NUMAR-164028 format. One line per 4 residues: number of its first residue (from 1); for each residue x, y, z of N, C-alpha, C, O, CB. Coordinates in pm, whole numbers. Each point is the difference from the previous one (the first is absolute). Glycine has a CB too. Layout:
NUMAR-164028
NUM> X/Y/Z/X/Y/Z/X/Y/Z/X/Y/Z/X/Y/Z | ...
end
This chain:
NUMAR-164028
1> 5135/10653/11936/136/11/-53/89/68/105/-39/98/63/-48/-87/-303 | 205/-64/255/92/55/99/43/140/-41/37/25/-114/43/-257/171 | -85/320/38/41/138/-26/149/7/-27/79/-73/60/-264/156/85 | 222/7/-237/141/19/-30/75/50/123/119/-25/17/-177/72/-256
5> -15/26/327/64/55/118/35/-108/101/96/15/76/-219/197/-113 | 45/-322/39/25/-107/96/77/-117/-61/31/-96/70/-238/163/48 | 238/-59/-247/72/-107/-66/142/-10/54/66/101/24/-206/-70/-230 | 186/-156/226/137/-23/49/98/-28/-114/118/-26/24/-214/-61/189
9> 45/90/-337/87/-24/-114/91/120/-22/-47/113/-8/-126/-262/-98 | 302/123/98/95/109/-17/2/48/-145/-26/-76/-93/164/-17/281 | -107/221/-205/4/58/-134/102/-72/-88/-23/-18/-119/-46/239/214 | 182/-263/-35/101/-71/-77/-55/-130/-58/30/-36/-114/147/137/259
13> -260/-171/-65/-59/-125/-49/-103/26/-109/-9/-75/-97/47/-28/323 | -116/208/-209/-98/35/-102/70/37/-131/-42/-41/-107/-117/121/286 | 265/-2/-168/75/40/-119/59/-121/-70/2/-7/-123/50/228/230 | -3/-317/-28/58/-121/-58/-105/-80/-77/29/-54/-106/139/47/293
17> -289/0/-132/-107/-73/-68/-38/67/-133/-21/-67/-101/-65/-10/326 | 79/209/-221/-32/74/-123/109/-21/-105/-29/-23/-117/-97/196/253 | 252/-164/-93/111/-18/-93/3/-142/-57/28/-19/-118/102/192/244 | -159/-272/-42/-3/-138/-47/-111/-20/-103/17/-70/-100/74/-7/320
21> -206/139/-194/-112/-10/-94/35/67/-133/-29/-55/-107/-132/52/299 | 223/119/-186/40/71/-122/103/-82/-79/-6/-7/-122/-39/228/236 | 138/-282/-40/102/-83/-67/-67/-119/-69/33/-33/-114/141/103/285 | -268/-134/-103/-69/-116/-58/-75/38/-127/2/-73/-99/-24/-27/328
25> -45/216/-226/-73/45/-119/95/30/-114/-28/-34/-115/-151/129/262 | 291/-31/-117/100/32/-101/61/-128/-57/24/-11/-121/25/228/237 | -24/-312/-29/61/-127/-41/-93/-77/-93/45/-55/-101/83/47/317 | -256/2/-183/-96/-75/-81/-15/58/-140/-25/-73/-96/-97/12/306
29> 139/191/-222/-17/67/-130/129/3/-81/0/44/-115/-179/94/215 | 290/-184/-42/131/14/-63/29/-113/-99/-57/-109/9/136/226/195 | 10/-88/-298/52/-102/-91/93/-93/76/43/35/111/-63/124/-309 | 54/-277/144/95/-88/69/132/67/36/50/-18/111/-154/-170/-233
33> 159/267/30/127/67/28/-16/103/112/88/12/86/-19/-46/-325 | -180/106/239/-21/98/105/-31/-66/134/30/57/105/-111/102/-277 | 22/-277/169/-20/-73/125/135/-39/61/19/11/121/-240/-98/-205 | 312/42/0/134/-34/49/69/124/56/67/-7/103/-51/-179/-272
37> -33/299/101/59/125/49/-59/38/134/74/35/93/-37/40/-328 | -169/-81/248/-66/39/124/44/-86/118/23/51/109/-218/28/-244 | 206/-208/113/41/-90/108/144/28/41/35/-11/118/-194/-163/-202 | 242/209/-12/140/27/30/17/132/75/73/5/99/-7/-136/-303
41> -131/237/158/15/130/67/-65/1/138/36/80/85/-30/30/-310 | -103/-201/246/-69/-7/129/74/-86/101/-44/-11/115/-171/44/-235 | 325/-94/80/74/-88/90/70/80/110/21/120/-12/11/-283/-176 | 3/94/294/66/63/114/131/65/-42/84/-63/-64/-190/-105/218
45> 123/294/-117/122/79/-23/17/50/-144/90/79/-26/12/-210/208 | -186/87/-275/19/42/-140/-9/151/-16/70/59/-82/-164/-278/8 | 7/282/153/-21/145/-13/91/80/92/-20/121/16/-215/-168/-77 | 335/-16/122/85/70/97/75/117/-62/36/94/71/-11/-308/52
49> -2/210/-254/72/111/-66/-77/130/6/59/108/-8/46/-273/-143 | -237/156/166/-82/121/3/12/75/132/-36/118/7/-121/-229/-165 | 207/45/263/12/65/131/141/49/28/29/47/111/-212/-191/-30 | 271/134/-179/138/47/19/3/153/1/-57/65/-88/147/-274/-25
53> -22/266/212/21/145/3/114/32/-97/112/-47/21/-192/66/221 | 54/59/-348/104/27/-100/123/64/61/-9/96/76/-169/-70/-247 | 293/-80/136/127/56/48/106/-29/-105/53/-111/-7/-117/79/252 | 95/131/-326/95/-21/-110/138/-39/52/68/-82/-61/-195/248/-76
57> 168/-108/250/131/-31/55/14/-145/44/111/-52/7/-97/286/64 | -127/-300/-41/0/-140/41/-41/-92/-115/-19/-120/18/-34/192/215 | 42/-14/-352/-45/-75/-118/-140/-58/22/-31/-110/-48/271/56/-7 | -322/128/126/-139/-39/23/-90/104/-68/-71/75/67/128/-190/154
61> -53/117/-352/-75/102/-73/-34/-53/-139/58/-97/-49/57/282/179 | -211/-119/-192/-33/-23/-139/-20/137/-65/-59/90/60/-50/-317/-11 | 158/242/-170/-23/123/-74/-149/9/-36/-68/-103/-6/306/101/-86 | -289/123/68/-143/15/-30/-50/-90/-113/-106/-60/12/128/294/66
65> 53/-243/-188/-43/-84/-112/-3/-147/40/-90/-74/-40/185/241/-121 | 2/-209/241/3/-138/47/-121/-30/89/-64/-104/-14/315/105/2 | -280/92/102/-112/-22/93/-133/-3/-74/-86/-82/32/217/194/149 | -148/-26/-278/-126/3/-75/-22/-129/-77/-108/-59/6/129/307/-26
69> 81/-293/-53/-18/-121/-80/-11/-122/90/-69/-96/-35/197/202/-154 | -61/-105/305/-10/-111/94/-141/-13/55/-53/-111/10/294/141/50 | -303/82/-25/-137/-2/52/-98/-51/-106/-88/-80/31/144/270/123 | -41/-143/-276/-89/-43/-107/13/-151/-23/-100/-71/-12/117/299/-95
73> 107/-275/101/24/-144/-18/-57/-80/116/-63/-103/-21/270/155/-110 | -184/-6/252/-46/-68/121/-152/-14/3/-54/-101/44/254/190/78 | -268/16/-171/-147/2/0/-60/-68/-123/-122/-10/-12/133/221/143 | 73/-257/-221/-51/-69/-118/-43/92/-112/-69/-42/-93/-2/-134/242
77> 113/304/-140/-31/95/-107/96/-24/-117/119/-22/21/-206/193/148 | 35/-166/-289/83/-22/-119/106/109/-11/-32/117/-22/-163/-229/-94 | 320/74/130/111/95/-14/63/-7/-138/99/68/-27/-57/-87/271 | -100/-63/-330/62/-23/-130/-60/89/-108/-122/2/-17/167/-238/85
81> 38/309/-140/-49/75/-117/1/-87/-125/5/51/-112/80/162/214 | -89/-347/-81/-6/-97/-110/123/9/-91/-10/-2/-122/-240/15/130 | 365/-5/57/126/4/-72/65/-138/1/-30/-84/84/59/326/-24 | 60/-263/-155/83/-119/1/112/17/102/49/111/21/-103/-156/-265
85> 93/-64/307/110/8/95/128/37/-74/36/-68/-96/-147/-104/246 | 180/277/-109/120/43/-72/115/-100/10/94/4/-79/-163/229/121 | 62/-324/56/107/-96/20/-27/-134/-69/92/-78/-23/-43/189/240 | -174/-138/-249/-36/-119/-78/-125/35/-80/-112/-24/46/213/-139/127
89> -84/220/-291/-111/55/-79/-109/-100/-38/-108/41/-43/271/118/-43 | -138/-288/102/-103/-98/-30/-111/0/105/-105/-61/-21/277/-78/-95 | -149/206/228/-99/2/108/-53/141/21/73/99/-11/42/-293/121 | -244/201/-81/-64/128/28/-12/18/151/-17/-97/74/-111/87/-292
93> 138/135/264/-18/30/142/-148/-17/32/-84/77/-47/281/85/50 | -230/-263/77/-140/-35/27/-59/89/109/75/63/75/-27/-300/-144 | -182/243/80/-66/90/96/42/-19/145/11/99/73/-201/-97/-228 | 213/-127/199/38/-24/139/151/-8/19/49/-29/109/-264/-91/-80
97> 288/148/-137/148/13/5/71/-130/35/112/3/51/-145/232/14 | -29/-348/-91/66/-128/28/129/-13/-79/103/-41/54/-326/-63/-9 | 219/140/-173/121/-15/-81/112/92/51/115/-43/9/-257/-19/-207 | 108/185/229/103/95/43/74/-48/124/119/27/16/-255/158/-113
101> 66/-257/185/60/-43/126/63/-139/-8/60/-46/97/-226/187/20 | 153/-207/-230/63/-131/-16/96/-3/-118/68/-101/-23/-270/-4/123 | 209/214/-175/87/8/-117/147/-9/42/42/64/96/-215/76/-215 | 249/-221/46/142/-17/30/87/103/-73/121/7/23/-162/-251/13
105> -20/322/-121/74/102/-73/15/127/82/-82/28/88/-1/-125/-302 | 187/172/185/18/129/65/65/-4/137/35/105/54/-229/-37/-178 | 212/-186/180/69/-12/129/-83/30/122/53/0/111/145/58/-233 | -329/-31/106/-82/36/116/-16/-115/98/1/21/121/-122/141/-266
109> 105/-283/94/-18/-116/88/125/-26/84/-9/-33/118/-150/-66/-285 | 276/115/105/126/-18/73/17/107/106/41/-29/112/62/-77/-316 | -134/231/169/11/110/95/-93/-21/118/39/25/115/23/129/-302 | -184/-199/162/-96/-27/108/52/-109/92/-6/13/122/-182/56/-272
113> 238/-178/90/53/-111/79/114/47/89/3/-30/119/-70/-130/-299 | 162/232/122/116/44/76/-36/102/107/60/2/107/80/-46/-307 | -237/127/172/-44/100/98/-63/-67/122/28/38/113/-65/128/-300 | -47/-265/163/-62/-75/111/106/-78/78/-3/-4/123/-212/-14/-254
117> 308/-42/59/109/-73/66/79/91/91/34/-38/112/-19/-116/-307 | 14/275/148/80/94/79/-75/45/125/61/22/104/51/53/-314 | -244/-61/200/-79/39/118/6/-111/105/18/27/119/-171/114/-262 | 138/-266/100/10/-113/92/137/-2/66/12/-21/121/-176/-111/-260
121> 268/153/59/137/0/53/20/112/102/66/-20/102/15/-77/-319 | -139/213/191/14/113/92/-65/-30/135/56/31/105/-53/125/-300 | -121/-217/191/-67/-33/126/75/-110/76/9/4/122/-229/61/-225 | 275/-161/31/80/-105/65/124/62/65/39/-40/109/-122/-131/-276
125> 143/267/100/118/67/55/-36/78/126/73/-4/99/25/20/-330 | -211/55/227/-42/77/117/-38/-90/117/9/41/116/-89/138/-269 | 38/-303/121/-33/-96/104/123/-78/48/-12/-91/82/-217/72/-180 | 347/55/45/127/-64/35/0/-149/-31/51/-81/78/-21/252/101
129> -87/-206/-292/-3/-140/-44/114/-33/-95/21/-117/-34/-268/120/62 | 320/96/-71/107/-26/-96/-59/-40/-134/-114/33/-31/268/-103/217 | -76/-1/-264/-51/-48/-127/85/40/-118/85/88/9/-309/-78/89 | 199/-78/-211/73/26/-124/-97/6/-117/-99/-71/-4/302/-45/97
133> -171/203/-186/-81/14/-122/42/-103/-105/119/-31/-14/-148/275/62 | -70/-296/-120/23/-82/-120/101/-113/23/113/5/-48/-166/197/-90 | 10/-302/212/87/-111/37/-52/-130/-60/-121/-19/-16/185/137/230 | 30/-206/-247/-38/-134/-46/-6/-17/-149/-49/-101/-49/-75/83/253
137> 175/118/-278/-2/-10/-145/97/-105/-52/103/-27/61/-168/266/-71 | 29/-297/-103/87/-100/-61/-71/-70/-113/-120/17/-21/237/-48/237 | -42/-48/-289/-54/-74/-113/-39/-141/43/80/-71/62/60/206/-221 | -263/-174/126/-48/-133/36/47/-104/-101/59/33/-103/-260/70/214
141> 173/-229/-79/42/-110/-88/-62/10/-138/60/-43/-98/-34/-101/299 | -147/200/-209/-68/11/-129/42/127/-76/-54/29/-107/-138/-157/203 | 287/203/-40/47/121/-66/-73/126/40/41/110/-36/19/-253/-150 | -168/129/263/-75/117/43/71/66/119/80/-62/69/-296/-42/-150
145> 182/232/102/59/73/111/-109/33/102/-112/37/-36/291/60/-115 | -144/-111/278/-97/29/105/69/74/114/120/-15/22/-256/-189/-85 | 58/285/135/51/71/115/-114/8/100/-81/93/-4/250/44/-134 | -177/-235/229/-117/-11/87/-10/106/109/-104/11/65/114/-249/-110
149> 96/317/66/-5/100/108/21/140/-55/112/39/-32/-27/-211/194 | -194/249/-171/15/143/-26/66/65/120/78/95/-12/-281/-93/-139 | 169/-55/269/63/47/123/9/-118/96/-102/-62/32/15/300/-64 | 207/-268/78/24/-115/88/19/50/143/91/77/29/14/-208/-218
153> -194/86/279/4/40/140/53/-117/83/-60/-107/-1/-134/270/-32 | 304/-145/106/54/-110/80/-85/-29/124/-66/89/53/295/-28/-135 | -226/-186/127/-66/-38/126/-145/45/8/-42/62/98/264/-49/13 | -298/-44/-214/-140/43/-3/-93/-101/67/-86/37/79/133/88/-290
157> -29/-252/178/-90/-103/54/80/-124/38/69/-59/-84/-259/146/-58 | 180/-126/269/72/-117/54/147/0/-41/57/-103/-35/-271/-27/28 | 273/249/12/142/13/-32/33/3/-147/117/11/-37/-77/-123/246 | -142/103/-295/25/-1/-145/-22/140/-59/-86/75/46/15/-317/-56
161> 150/276/-91/-22/127/-69/-129/-4/-81/-44/-106/-45/292/144/34 | -308/80/-7/-121/12/-82/36/62/-133/64/105/-6/-208/-82/211 | 103/-89/-313/21/53/-135/-128/72/-41/-94/-62/-49/259/-124/-12 | -169/319/81/-114/80/-42/6/20/-151/101/44/-54/-111/73/279
165> -99/-150/-292/-5/14/-146/-124/80/-37/-113/-48/13/236/-171/-46 | -101/341/-14/-109/91/-38/-60/-43/-134/73/-30/-94/37/219/220 | -242/-192/-132/-67/-24/-128/-130/79/-3/-76/0/96/179/-231/-115 | -129/299/-94/-122/79/-19/-83/-68/-108/50/-33/-107/66/249/176
169> -243/-235/-39/-88/-69/-95/-130/78/-16/-38/76/89/139/-298/-25 | -168/204/-175/-125/71/-26/-119/-95/14/0/-108/-59/121/266/-96 | -222/-119/231/-122/-83/9/-79/0/-131/-92/-79/-17/82/129/261 | 46/40/-337/-68/6/-129/64/-90/-105/-47/-9/-113/-19/242/167
173> 175/-299/-15/63/-97/-90/-102/-108/-37/-69/-50/88/297/95/14 | -238/-82/-231/-100/-100/-41/8/-130/79/-102/-67/19/110/167/-244 | 111/-138/271/13/-123/78/-55/19/141/-58/-93/57/261/31/-192 | -184/181/191/-43/26/137/-145/44/11/-64/-23/103/296/83/-53
177> -285/4/-154/-130/65/6/-116/-91/41/-83/43/80/168/108/-253 | -95/-275/122/-115/-82/40/-16/-17/151/-112/-6/50/139/-113/-263 | 83/112/286/-5/-12/146/1/137/66/-68/22/101/184/-242/-116 | -39/314/-43/14/133/60/-131/78/0/-20/86/85/257/-84/-158
181> -326/-30/-21/-128/72/-4/-97/-50/107/-106/58/21/139/-21/-266 | 6/-147/312/-86/-61/102/62/10/139/-69/26/99/-21/-182/-272 | 221/136/179/70/-7/128/114/100/4/93/-9/-80/-154/-233/101 | 55/335/71/105/99/14/132/-62/43/2/-90/84/-175/258/-28
185> 283/-122/-114/132/-49/35/41/-128/-69/110/-49/24/-145/156/188 | -49/-162/-297/32/-128/-64/117/13/-97/79/-94/-14/-318/27/37 | 252/181/-89/112/18/-93/133/0/76/98/-57/-47/-246/189/-108 | 150/-69/273/122/0/82/32/-141/48/117/-39/3/-164/275/71
189> -55/-313/-39/24/-138/46/56/-86/-114/88/-82/22/-275/105/146 | 136/-3/-289/53/-73/-114/145/37/-26/81/-85/-36/-311/74/-63 | 264/139/117/138/45/-19/92/-62/103/114/-35/-30/-197/251/-66 | 34/-229/219/78/-66/105/31/-145/-39/112/-48/16/-217/197/158
193> 5/-217/-222/18/-140/-40/103/-12/-111/85/-89/3/-321/39/64 | 229/140/-165/97/-6/-110/143/22/51/93/-66/-46/-270/150/-112 | 193/7/252/132/25/55/53/-121/77/118/-32/-8/-174/276/22 | -30/-311/59/42/-119/74/43/-110/-96/99/-70/24/-255/130/164
197> 83/-77/-296/34/-103/-97/137/26/-61/79/-92/-19/-323/58/-31 | 272/161/21/127/32/-66/117/14/97/114/-26/-38/-246/140/-137 | 106/-74/299/109/33/93/25/-101/110/112/-8/52/-165/239/-101 | -47/-308/87/18/-91/114/117/-97/-14/76/-17/96/-319/36/-61
201> 261/-82/-151/113/-95/-9/135/64/28/82/-56/72/-215/-71/-238 | 158/244/108/128/65/22/13/50/143/108/-10/59/-103/76/-300 | -113/-13/298/5/48/138/29/-114/97/78/16/94/-238/166/-154 | 98/-297/37/27/-116/87/146/-41/-9/63/-32/101/-298/-46/-131
205> 289/80/-90/141/-39/-19/94/97/72/108/-40/45/-167/-62/-266 | 18/229/232/84/100/64/-30/16/149/68/75/70/-56/43/-288 | -113/-190/267/-38/11/140/-80/124/33/0/47/114/201/-174/-63 | -271/181/-151/-79/120/18/-148/-33/8/-43/-110/-37/218/243/-84
209> -252/-37/168/-146/-8/-4/-49/93/-109/30/120/2/-45/-176/246 | -59/3/-345/-53/82/-110/-126/72/47/-97/-63/42/191/-98/-214 | -91/294/165/-116/80/39/-35/95/-113/63/105/-14/-1/-122/258 | -162/-17/-326/-43/92/-105/-73/120/60/-89/-16/84/71/-176/-246
213> 55/311/119/-71/121/39/-81/42/-122/43/84/-80/136/-11/250 | -297/-132/-182/-84/21/-118/-103/108/26/-62/5/105/96/-244/-172 | -50/327/-32/-98/108/13/-70/19/-134/63/-8/-106/74/121/287 | -266/-88/-175/-75/31/-121/21/146/-37/34/81/86/-206/-258/-29
217> 153/210/-180/26/136/-48/-78/106/77/43/115/8/2/-210/-233 | -160/57/282/-83/94/75/37/5/148/-61/76/76/-122/-117/-239 | 282/-38/206/49/11/138/-44/-108/95/22/14/121/-20/220/-163 | -63/-340/-7/-39/-113/86/120/-94/15/44/-60/-98/-288/78/24
221> 296/-31/195/116/-84/26/-40/-143/32/-107/-24/56/230/225/26 | -37/-295/-117/-25/-141/27/16/-32/148/51/80/78/26/-134/-307 | -123/-66/265/2/-42/141/141/-3/57/23/45/112/-228/-180/-155 | 299/82/-32/137/-12/52/64/137/17/79/21/92/-58/-244/-203
225> -53/316/23/51/137/16/-58/64/125/73/62/77/-49/-40/-326 | -154/-38/271/-63/61/118/59/-58/129/24/74/96/-235/-39/-228 | 232/-166/135/60/-62/118/142/52/23/40/26/113/-180/-232/-152 | 215/222/-69/138/48/11/4/145/46/84/37/82/-15/-197/-263
229> -159/243/129/-3/140/39/-41/15/148/47/90/69/-102/-25/-307 | -33/-153/284/-40/3/140/121/-32/89/20/64/104/-255/-132/-167 | 312/-29/23/119/-36/76/106/111/-8/66/32/99/-113/-276/-142 | 62/302/-74/94/110/-19/-41/120/85/85/66/59/-37/-146/-292
233> -178/108/240/-50/113/78/31/-17/148/30/98/69/-212/-65/-237 | 176/-156/217/32/-25/141/146/34/29/30/61/103/-205/-241/-96 | 264/141/-97/142/32/17/26/149/-16/81/58/71/-21/-286/-155 | -131/289/-10/17/143/-25/-48/82/119/62/100/36/-90/-141/-281
237> -81/-1/307/-55/72/114/98/2/117/9/100/72/-239/-165/-144 | 303/-44/90/100/-5/108/111/102/-23/47/64/94/-98/-307/-60 | 92/258/-159/108/92/-31/-43/145/3/77/88/39/24/-266/-177 | -226/204/98/-49/138/-8/-75/44/126/-42/115/11/28/-143/-257
241> -4/-67/341/-71/29/125/-141/52/-28/-43/102/53/262/-52/59 | -289/-124/-197/-138/35/-32/-83/-127/4/54/-109/20/17/306/-162 | -201/-185/122/-86/-118/1/18/-79/-129/39/54/-103/-204/66/249 | 135/-249/-138/9/-84/-119/-98/47/-107/31/-2/-119/40/-192/262
245> -192/235/-100/-101/44/-97/47/123/-76/-25/12/-120/-155/-105/267 | 246/185/-78/51/119/-67/111/-36/-100/5/54/-110/-62/84/313 | 143/-230/-163/107/-44/-90/-57/-69/-123/49/18/-111/105/-43/307 | -260/-56/-175/-61/-72/-111/-65/96/-98/9/-18/-122/-47/-179/272
249> -28/300/-98/-62/101/-87/105/68/-86/-21/21/-120/-160/16/290 | 296/-4/-111/104/68/-76/56/-89/-111/36/49/-107/21/84/312 | -49/-263/-179/49/-94/-102/-95/-1/-120/44/14/-114/65/-156/293 | -238/124/-152/-97/-6/-110/-14/134/-71/-16/4/-122/-106/-183/245
253> 128/287/-50/-13/131/-65/113/23/-100/-26/41/-113/-88/48/318 | 236/-115/-164/112/25/-90/0/-99/-116/25/39/-115/107/54/307 | -159/-218/-165/-1/-100/-108/-108/31/-103/26/-2/-120/60/-169/281 | -207/199/-114/-110/19/-94/5/136/-68/-47/13/-113/-90/-164/253
257> 194/251/-75/23/126/-71/101/-22/-112/-17/52/-110/-34/81/320 | 155/-209/-182/100/-31/-103/-64/-76/-115/28/29/-117/151/-36/292 | -263/-90/-143/-68/-80/-102/-88/87/-89/6/-10/-123/-2/-188/277 | -87/282/-93/-94/83/-76/73/108/-78/-39/32/-113/-137/-76/286
261> 280/101/-115/77/102/-73/64/-60/-125/3/64/-105/41/58/322 | 8/-243/-205/56/-68/-117/-107/-27/-104/24/10/-121/153/-114/265 | -297/68/-98/-111/-23/-92/-35/129/-75/-21/-2/-121/-68/-180/271 | 83/293/-77/-32/129/-62/104/38/-105/-34/49/-107/-81/23/319
265> 240/-94/-180/106/36/-94/-2/-89/-124/28/45/-110/111/36/302 | -174/-208/-173/-12/-90/-115/-115/44/-90/11/-6/-122/81/-184/259 | -202/234/-76/-114/50/-78/36/127/-75/-29/14/-119/-128/-117/285 | 220/197/-96/33/128/-61/101/-16/-114/-2/78/-96/-44/33/315
269> 133/-210/-209/98/-20/-106/-66/-52/-127/61/2/-107/114/-46/281 | -300/-4/-162/-71/-54/-117/-109/92/-52/-35/-6/-118/85/-218/204 | -104/308/1/-108/89/-45/44/145/-5/-76/87/-44/-89/-245/141 | 288/186/-53/46/138/5/-36/63/134/-73/-59/79/49/77/-328
273> 73/100/273/-22/66/129/-137/62/11/-42/36/111/283/7/-100 | -314/-28/-121/-133/59/7/-100/-106/48/-11/-106/-61/68/268/-126 | -129/-133/294/-95/-94/58/-132/9/-77/-58/109/-11/168/-89/240 | -160/-134/-284/-126/4/-72/-114/47/89/-3/-31/119/84/-152/-265
277> -174/258/90/-116/48/75/-94/-116/26/0/-100/-72/22/329/-30 | -103/-215/208/-100/-102/30/4/-43/144/-78/-85/41/93/9/-274
end
């Protein structure tokens, strides 16, 4: 047997193998919903919020109660004291908090959407890309209302403006779960497809490029969002005189901290400020 002293295997590689084995064992023993959660939290950049240096003045912080409930939710610990949702009493707060993060009552979903939109707008502004909030609204022929651009960036691709449209989806949704429990990021990809179906016709008519910025509740971003953030990071790096990788890290850290903080506040508004033991 090769001596450990003469082994050329690096400790980082050994640690990665151990972690992969532990993840596989945890995954095999998990329920379908927890498998979807594990695949989502294990995705690239999903855990970036955990490496943020807290700074209240920069709005990069979480209150103690928010951080505690966020960690419990992230790890799959039951944060529910088995209460009814105060905003829609027909639903109970479930152990993995799927309802709390998809509930349309109480305004939490709208606040989360607008908070993420504002972060994207701030980074576009810092990258000197210009842009406008909430563009393209109007009444369609069938009487419905649509607004394909949460944030419209001029001259994004081949001289065409990009209509960024934020959407948050849950991999625990019954429609997404059959695929999400097997393939990480599938819920975000399905959300991208839905946005293209609803927005592409109007964007084409306006000469825009439809770019869905889809993210799962646990922080797994869709392919089009990742491509867009990579391009945004390149422009941001030029303005800030830093590396593209550093700019990209800052984008994901702020976005995912915002996402998780909104999740924590949605949970706390339904279970109260007291964090359940466990």
